[in-house]
C-alpha positions as CSV (number, residue, x, y, z in Angstrom):
1,M,102.3,-53.4,-11.9
2,Q,103.3,-56.3,-9.8
3,E,100.9,-58.1,-8.0
4,T,102.3,-59.5,-4.8
5,N,99.0,-61.1,-3.2
6,S,95.5,-60.7,-3.3
7,T,95.8,-56.8,-1.4
8,I,99.0,-55.4,-2.2
9,K,100.0,-54.2,-5.6
10,T,103.6,-52.3,-6.0
11,N,105.8,-51.0,-8.8
12,V,109.0,-51.4,-6.7
13,Q,111.2,-53.2,-8.9
14,F,114.1,-55.7,-7.6
15,L,117.0,-55.1,-9.3
16,S,121.1,-56.1,-9.4
17,A,123.2,-53.6,-8.0
18,K,124.7,-52.9,-11.6
19,E,121.1,-52.9,-13.2
20,A,120.2,-50.3,-10.1
21,V,122.8,-48.2,-10.3
22,A,122.3,-47.5,-14.1
23,K,119.3,-45.4,-13.5
24,I,121.4,-42.6,-11.7
25,P,121.4,-39.7,-13.6
26,D,124.5,-37.9,-15.0
27,A,126.1,-35.3,-12.4
28,A,122.9,-36.5,-10.0
29,R,122.0,-34.8,-6.8
30,M,122.3,-37.8,-4.7
31,M,121.5,-38.8,-1.2
32,V,123.3,-41.1,0.7
33,G,122.4,-42.5,3.6
34,G,124.4,-43.5,7.0
35,F,125.7,-42.0,9.9
36,G,130.0,-43.0,9.7
37,L,129.5,-46.4,8.7
38,S,126.3,-47.2,10.2
39,G,123.5,-47.7,7.8
40,L,125.7,-46.6,5.1
41,P,125.1,-47.9,1.3
42,D,128.6,-49.0,0.9
43,Y,127.2,-52.2,-1.4
44,L,125.6,-49.5,-3.8
45,L,128.4,-47.1,-3.8
46,Q,130.4,-50.0,-4.7
47,A,128.1,-50.6,-8.2
48,V,128.4,-46.9,-8.5
49,I,132.4,-46.9,-8.6
50,D,132.5,-50.2,-10.6
51,Y,129.6,-49.8,-13.2
52,T,129.2,-46.1,-13.9
53,D,131.7,-43.1,-14.9
54,I,129.2,-40.4,-13.7
55,D,131.0,-37.6,-12.1
56,N,129.9,-34.0,-10.7
57,F,127.9,-35.3,-8.0
58,T,126.7,-33.5,-5.2
59,I,126.0,-35.8,-2.4
60,I,124.0,-35.2,0.5
61,S,125.1,-36.9,3.2
62,N,126.4,-36.6,7.2
63,N,129.9,-36.6,5.8
64,I,132.5,-38.4,3.6
65,T,133.3,-41.3,5.9
66,E,136.8,-42.3,5.4
67,N,137.2,-46.3,4.5
68,S,134.0,-46.0,2.9
69,N,133.1,-46.3,-1.2
70,A,131.6,-42.5,-0.5
71,Y,135.0,-41.8,0.4
72,E,136.7,-43.6,-2.7
73,L,134.4,-42.0,-4.7
74,F,135.3,-38.6,-3.4
75,M,139.3,-39.7,-4.0
76,Q,138.4,-40.3,-7.8
77,N,137.1,-36.7,-8.2
78,R,133.6,-37.4,-8.8
79,I,132.1,-35.3,-6.2
80,K,131.5,-31.4,-6.9
81,K,129.8,-30.8,-3.9
82,A,128.8,-31.8,-0.6
83,I,126.2,-31.1,1.8
84,G,126.6,-32.4,5.1
85,T,126.9,-31.7,8.7
86,Y,130.7,-32.3,9.4
87,F,133.6,-33.2,6.9
88,T,136.5,-32.6,9.4
89,T,137.2,-36.0,9.8
90,S,139.0,-36.0,6.7
91,R,142.2,-34.0,6.1
92,E,141.9,-35.0,2.0
93,V,138.3,-33.4,2.3
94,V,139.5,-30.4,4.1
95,K,142.4,-30.1,1.7
96,A,140.2,-30.7,-1.7
97,Y,138.1,-27.7,-0.1
98,R,140.5,-24.9,1.0
99,E,141.7,-25.7,-2.8
100,G,139.0,-25.3,-4.4
101,R,138.4,-28.9,-5.6
102,I,135.3,-29.0,-3.9
103,E,132.2,-27.4,-2.5
104,I,131.2,-27.9,0.7
105,E,127.5,-26.7,2.5
106,L,127.0,-27.3,6.1
107,I,124.2,-27.9,7.9
108,P,123.8,-28.2,11.8
109,Q,122.9,-32.0,12.3
110,G,119.7,-31.2,13.6
111,T,118.5,-29.1,11.0
112,F,119.9,-31.6,8.5
113,S,117.7,-34.1,9.6
114,E,114.8,-31.7,9.8
115,A,115.5,-30.5,6.1
116,L,115.6,-34.0,5.0
117,R,112.1,-35.0,6.6
118,L,110.5,-31.8,5.3
119,G,112.2,-32.3,1.8
120,G,110.0,-35.7,1.8
121,A,106.8,-34.0,3.3
122,G,106.6,-31.4,0.2
123,I,107.9,-28.4,2.6
124,P,110.2,-26.2,0.7
125,A,111.6,-24.0,3.7
126,F,111.4,-23.7,7.4
127,Y,112.7,-21.6,10.4
128,T,114.9,-22.6,12.9
129,P,117.0,-20.7,15.8
130,T,120.1,-23.2,15.4
131,S,122.4,-21.1,13.1
132,A,121.4,-17.4,14.3
133,G,124.2,-15.3,15.2
134,T,126.7,-17.8,13.4
135,E,128.9,-18.2,10.0
136,L,126.1,-20.9,9.1
137,A,123.5,-18.3,9.0
138,K,125.5,-15.7,6.4
139,D,123.4,-14.6,3.5
140,K,120.2,-16.5,4.9
141,E,117.0,-14.6,5.7
142,S,116.2,-14.2,9.7
143,R,113.1,-13.6,11.5
144,V,112.4,-12.7,14.8
145,F,109.5,-14.8,16.7
146,D,108.6,-14.2,20.5
147,G,112.0,-12.0,21.1
148,R,114.2,-14.9,19.4
149,E,115.9,-14.8,15.8
150,Y,115.5,-18.0,13.7
151,V,117.0,-18.4,10.0
152,L,115.0,-19.8,7.1
153,E,116.4,-23.3,6.0
154,R,115.5,-24.6,2.8
155,S,114.4,-28.5,2.9
156,L,116.4,-30.9,0.9
157,R,115.1,-33.2,-2.1
158,A,117.6,-35.1,-4.7
159,D,117.5,-36.7,-8.0
160,V,118.3,-40.4,-6.4
161,A,118.7,-41.6,-2.7
162,L,120.8,-44.7,-2.0
163,I,119.8,-46.1,1.3
164,K,120.5,-49.4,3.4
165,A,117.9,-51.3,5.1
166,H,118.2,-54.7,6.6
167,K,114.9,-56.6,5.3
168,A,112.6,-56.0,2.3
169,D,109.5,-57.8,1.5
170,K,108.4,-58.6,-2.1
171,A,106.3,-55.8,-2.1
172,G,109.1,-53.2,-1.3
173,N,108.6,-52.3,2.5
174,L,111.5,-51.9,4.7
175,V,112.9,-52.7,8.7
176,Y,116.0,-51.0,9.9
177,R,118.4,-52.6,12.2
178,K,119.3,-50.6,15.1
179,A,121.6,-47.4,14.7
180,G,121.6,-48.3,11.0
181,R,118.2,-46.5,10.3
182,N,119.5,-43.3,10.8
183,F,118.7,-40.8,8.1
184,N,118.1,-43.5,5.6
185,P,113.9,-42.9,6.5
186,M,114.0,-39.4,5.5
187,M,116.3,-40.0,2.5
188,A,113.5,-42.5,1.0
189,M,111.0,-39.7,1.2
190,A,112.7,-36.9,-0.1
191,A,114.2,-38.6,-3.7
192,D,112.6,-39.0,-6.8
193,L,114.2,-42.4,-6.9
194,T,114.9,-44.4,-4.0
195,I,117.2,-47.5,-4.5
196,V,117.6,-49.4,-1.2
197,E,120.1,-52.2,-0.4
198,V,119.0,-55.0,2.1
199,D,120.5,-57.9,3.5
200,E,117.6,-60.2,2.6
201,V,114.0,-60.4,1.0
202,V,111.3,-61.8,2.3
203,E,107.7,-62.9,1.5
204,V,105.0,-60.4,2.4
205,G,103.3,-60.8,5.8
206,E,106.6,-62.1,7.3
207,L,107.7,-58.2,8.5
208,D,106.1,-57.1,11.8
209,P,103.9,-54.5,10.3
210,E,104.5,-52.3,13.7
211,A,108.3,-52.5,12.4
212,I,108.0,-51.4,9.0
213,V,109.3,-47.8,9.1
214,T,109.6,-47.0,5.4
215,P,106.5,-48.1,3.5
216,F,106.7,-49.3,-0.3
217,I,105.3,-46.4,-2.1
218,F,108.7,-44.6,-0.9
219,V,110.9,-47.4,-2.7
220,D,111.7,-47.8,-6.1
221,V,114.6,-50.2,-6.4
222,V,115.7,-53.0,-4.0
223,V,118.9,-54.6,-4.2
224,N,119.0,-57.6,-2.4
225,K,122.7,-58.3,-1.2
226,G,122.1,-61.6,-0.1
227,G,120.4,-62.6,-2.9
228,T,121.7,-64.3,-6.4
229,D,120.2,-61.4,-8.8
230,C,122.7,-58.5,-7.1
231,E,126.0,-59.8,-8.5
């Protein structure tokens, strides 16, 4: 256990991108943060492409954004299933789905966000009215509460989460930058292994405690994009 000062002890590791992605298991169920390109951990995804030969990923992400390394991973046929909120922005993803080369599981965006949050909180399932009466509710259990139909949705967890934050301190506490926050904090809580890329690592005490969104207890590995140890 690394001692960072007299009051904070942490097991967070500070590794290069190559060292970090070596921890990803084969055929991983992997969360990828970001909304479009905002908050997307593209630096870590590039390391997955460059330094691993892992395939058969199940990707849990808002979508597979074109012009991103998530899309490059898809184009390399290394994603067997994608769980997210929309994939129709890419003709190639739609084509692959229709040809049976990728499995798609669609979840309404608010339900997706709540499924991540509750996955991190240890709650396995929840009822929501969002998809009631639609194709998305097919084969799912539903119940009526106060005269309204609700659909039972499973929460989401993963083997590993790749997320992006703006800064980490040397204990592993994270702050985010504007819209880049999006799904990243929830994914940090909902994975067995959380790897985060950051723009900068600062000393403990430099981050405003009120601005820390993800405490270090939800972080396993920090990769400093701006540091010399993340080549």
